[in-house]
N, C-alpha and C positions, 0 to 999 in steps of 0.2 A: 504493500499500500504507501508505504514511505518512497518508494522508487517510482511510483507513478506520480505522486504529488511532486516529486523533485523534478520529474521530466515535464510536467504540465507548466510549473514554474517557470523551468528554464525556456521553453518554447514561448512562453508569454512575454518574457523580457526580450527574447530574440523579435519577436513580432513589435514591439514597442520600440525597438532601436532601428528597425527598418522604416517604420512608417513615415519619419521626418524625412529621410532621404527620396521618398518617392514623390516626385514633383506632382502638385495637385494646382493648378491655375487657378481654380476657384477659390481654394483656401489664401492662395496667395494676394488674390487682387479683392476679395472681399471680406476676409476675416483676418485682418492684420495681426491681433492680437496672438490667434494661435499660429500664424507664420512665424512670427517673432520667437515664438517659445519652442518652434520646430528648429529654428535657427540656433537657438541657445543650445539644445539638446544636441544638435549637429557639431557644433565645436567642442562641447564637452566630450563627445563621444572621438571627435578627431584628434583632440588633445591626448586623451586615455590611449588609443592607438598609436600614436606617435611615438609616447613613452613607451609602450609594450615593444614596439618594433625596433625602438634605439637601442633597448635593453636585451632583446632577444638577437639584435642584429641579424635578422634572415628576413628575406622578403621572397615572394614567389617570384618566377620569370614573367608571368601573365603580368602581375601588377608593376614589376619594373619597366615593362615594354609601354605598358599604358602610360606610366607616369612620364617616360620619353615622350611619347605621342601629345600629350597635354603640353609637356614644357616646350616641345618645337612649335605648337600652335601659338602659344602664348608669345615666344620669341618671334616669330613672323610678323604676329599681329603686332608688337611694339615697333618693329622694324619699319613696318607700314604707317606706321604713325598715328595708329586708330587706338581708342580707349581699350585699354587691356583689363579694366575692372571687372567687367562682366564675364570675361574669358577666363580670368582667372578664377572667379567664382565658380563657374560651371566645371571648370577644371579640377579645382580642389575637392569639390562637391562630389563631382562624380568618382575621382579617383578614391576618396576616403569611402564611398559605397561600396565600391568594388573592393577593397582593402577588408571592410568589415563583413562583405559577403564571403569573403577568402577566408578570413578568420573563424567565421561561424561555421563554415563547411567544414573545417579541418578539427575543430573543436567537437561538433556535434552534427555530422550530415543530416541525420533523418529529423532531428528538431529545427534545422535551418529550413529544409525543404517544406516542412508542415507549416512554418511560420509565415514562410513567402505565400503557402497557397492560403492559408486563412486570411491575411491581410488583402492580397488580391481579389478573394472571392469577396469580402466584405465590400471593397471598393465596388465591385460590380454590382453588387445588389443595391447599395445606395445610389449609384448610377441610375440604376434601372428604375429605380423608384422616383427621383427626380423627373425621368423622361415621362413616364405613366402621369406623374402629378402637374407636371409643367410641361407639355409638348413645346410650348414655344420658347423653352429655355429659362434658366434662371439669372443670367447673368449676359451681359454682352460686351463686346471690345471694339475697339475702333477697326477691325479688320472683319472680325466675326460677330454677328448680332445675336446668333444663337448659340448659346452654350449651356451645358449642364454641368454635374458635379465632376465630370472626367473632361470638361472641356468642350472643345470643338469637335464634331463628328469624327474627323480625320484621325483626332488622338485616342479615339475610345479602343481600338484594336491593340493598342500598345499596352493596355490593361487587360483586355480581355484573353490576347493572346498568351501572355505569360499564366496567367490564372488558369487556363485549360491546359497548359503543359504541366502546372505543379500537380493539378489533381489527377491528371492522366498519370503523370510520373509515379504518384503515388499507390494508385492502383496496380501499375505493373509490377514496382517493387516489392509489393506485398502480396501478388498475387492474387489480388481481389478480382470477383466477377463484375460486370457491369451490372448496377443496380438501378433503381429508381432516381435516386438522389444525383447519381453520375448524369444521367440520360435528363432529369430535370436542370441541371444546372447547364448542360450544353443548350438545352432548349432556351431558357432566359438569356444566357450570355448572346447566343445567335440572334433572338429576337430585338436585344439591344442594339446590335449592331445593322441589323435590318431597318430598324426604326431610325437610326441616324442616317441611314442612307450613303454612307460611304463607299465608293466604288471599290477603293484599295482595302478598306476594312472588310468588307463583303468577300472578296476575292482571299484573302489573308485567312479569313475564318473557315472557308468551305476547303482551302488547300491544306489547313492543318487538321481539320475533322476527317478529310478523306485520307490522308496518310496515316492518322491514329486509327482508321476503322481498317486499313490495310494491315497494321501491325497486329491488332486484336484478331483478324481473321488469317494471320500469318500468310498474306498474300504479298508479302514485303521484300520482293526480291528485287525490286527497281529501286528500292530506298538505299541508296548508297552516296557517300559523300562525294565521289567522283560524278557520279550522274547528276546530283545537284547542283555542282560548281560548274558544269558543262553547259547544263541547261540556263543557268544564270548568265553565264558569260556570252552565249549565243543570243540571249534575250538583250543584253546589254549592248552589245555591238550591233545587233542587227536592228532594234528599235531605237535606241537612245543616240548610238552613233551615227550608223549608216541611214537609219530612218526608212526601213525598207517599207513600211506601211503605206508610205506616200504613193507607192506603185498601184495601190489599190484604192486609193482616195477618189480618182476621177470615176472610177466604176460605180464606188459606193454611192458619190452624191450625186450622179444621174439615175440610178436604179432606185435605191433607198433613201435619198437625199439624208445621208449621214457622212460624217468625216471622222478620220482618225488622228486628229491632233491632240487627243487625250486632255479636253478641255485646256487648251492654250499652252499646254507643257512642251510640245515639239518646238516651239519658237523658243522658248526660255532654255531647252536643253541646248538648241543649236546655238544662241547667244553665248552660252555659259561654255561650250566647248570652243568656240573662238577665243573667249578669252583667256583660256586655259592656255591654249596653243600659244598665245604671246607672253605668257608668264610662266611656263610649265615646271620650271625649277622649285620656284617657292610659292608660287601663288601669289593672293592677295590679303592673306590675312582674315580676321573675323570681321568683315565691314557692318556698321549700322544699316539697319532695315532700309532707311531712307534712301541710302545709296542704292542700295540693291532695288527700289522701286524704281527709281530714276534709270538705271540701267536695262531693266526689263520693259519699262514703260507702262507698267503694270501695277496698280495701287496694292494689289493682292500678292503679288508675287514678291517675297521678302527672301526667298532662295531658290535653287535650282530645281527643286522638287524631284531630286534624285540624290540618294545618300552617298553614292561614288563620286558623282561630279561635284558635289558640295566640298567633300574632303580634298579633292584635288585643286579646286578654286580656291580655298583656305590656306592651303600649303603645299601646292605643286605635288611633284613626284615625291619629294622628301617626304611629307607628311602622308602621303598616299602609301608609300612603301611602308611604312611603319605599322599603318592600318592593316593592310593586307598581310603583314606579317603575324600581326595578333590574329587575323582569319586562319592564317596558316597553322597557327598553333592549336587552335581550337579544332580544326578539321583534322590535324595529325593525332589528336587525343582521340576524337569520335572514330576515326578510322581504326585505330587500335582496338578497339572493341566493337568493330562494325557489324558483328554477329549478335551481339546483345540488343533484345528488344530496347533498353532504356537508350544506349546509343542511337538506335535505329529512330526513336522519338527525338531526340536531341537534333539529329540530321533534318528532320521533318520540320521541326521549329525553325533551326538556321535555314534552311531553304525558303521557308514561308516569309522570314522577314527578309532575304536579299530579295524576293519578288516584290514585295512592297516596297524596298527601297529602290527600286527602279522608279518607282511613282512619287515617292516623297522622301523628305530629309526629316528624321528625327533627332529630340534631343538624346545627348550621350547618356543621361542619366537614367532613360527609360528603355536602354537596351543593352548597355555594355556589362552590366553586372550579369546579364545571361552569359555572356562570353567567360565570365570567370565560373560561372556554374558548370556551364558544358566543359570547362579545361579541368574541373575537378571531377570529371567521369569516373575516375579510377576509385574514388572516394563512394560515389553513387552507388557503383556496382558491387563494390566490396562490404559495404555496410549491410547489405541484407544477401548477401551470398549470390549464385549464380541463377540466371533465370534466361538463361538462352533457349533459342529454339531447337528442338530436336532434329 
C-alpha cells in the first residue's frame, strides 16, 4: 500500500512540474497571475536542475546538442541585430523542459510517461469543454479572432497528438487491450480536431490513428524509420521545393474550380526558399513578426508555414545541420528497436509530426521534449520488459 502511495505522489509531483512548461496561450494572455506563477515555478525548477547537473557533471548527448542548437540560434539572431530577449526565453525554457523530461525519464520512466499522459488528457478535456460551451471562442488575438483554451485551431493537434501517443503507449507497454475509455478518448480528441477544422490537424490525427491501428492489428511491416524519412523527403522536395502540384493546378481550376496553393502557402514557401538561397550559410536570425509580414505581404504570414524552411531561414545550413542531427539521433534510436511495438508507435508519431511540419511551423516547446522521450526509447522498453511481435 505504501509503495502505491509513493508512486502516486511521485507521479503527481512530476505532473505539477510538467504543467508550467507546457505553453498555454490562453493562460499567458488572459490570466497573467497564473502565467507569472508558472514562470516562478519554471525558474525554481531550472535553478534546481542547473545545480544538480553541475554537481553530477553529466548531461545526455541529446540535451547537449539541443543546447548547441539554441545557442547558435541566439548567436545568429544577435549578429543580425534583432532582439534576442524572446529568443533566449524560448531557448532556455525549451531546453530546460527537455532537460526536466530527460531527468524524469531516467529517474522513473513509468511515472514520467503516466504524468505526461494525465496532463495532456486534462488539457484536451478542458479545451473540448470550451469548444462545446463557447463555439465562437473564449478570446481573440490580433491575428486569430477565434481561440479556445488551447489557442487557435491549428495549435490543437500539438496537444492532441502527444496525448494520443502517451495513452496508446501506456496500453502497449502494459499489454492492455483496447477498452471503452480508450475508444471514448479517441472519439473526444478527434471530435475536438474536427470541430476546430484545421486541415493539418485533421490529417495529423487520422495519420496517427491509422498507424496505431496497424500496430494493434500487427499489420505494421510498412512502419519503419527509413520509409518514414523517405516519404517525408519526397513530399518536402516534391511539394515544397519543386511544387509539382502546380502541374495539376490548371486541370483542377478548369474542371473542379479548385487550386493547390495550400491556402496561399506555395507563395510563402517560394519566397522563403529564394531568401534562404541568398543567405544559405547563416540565415537571417529570428526576426520580429512585423518584418515577416512585410516580406510575405500577408498580414497573417508571420512564418514560412514549414518547420524545415523556418529553421533554414533562421540559421541557414549551420542551424539546419544541428536540427537534422537531432533527428538523426532520434531515428537511430528508433531503428535500434525497430521490431518493438513501442518503437513503431514512436516512428508513427515522428512521421506524423514531419508531415504536419510540411504545412506548419511550431513552437519548440510543443514538440522538442518528444524528441527527448523518443531518444530514451531504451528506457521505455526495458522498464516493462519485452513486447515485440512474434
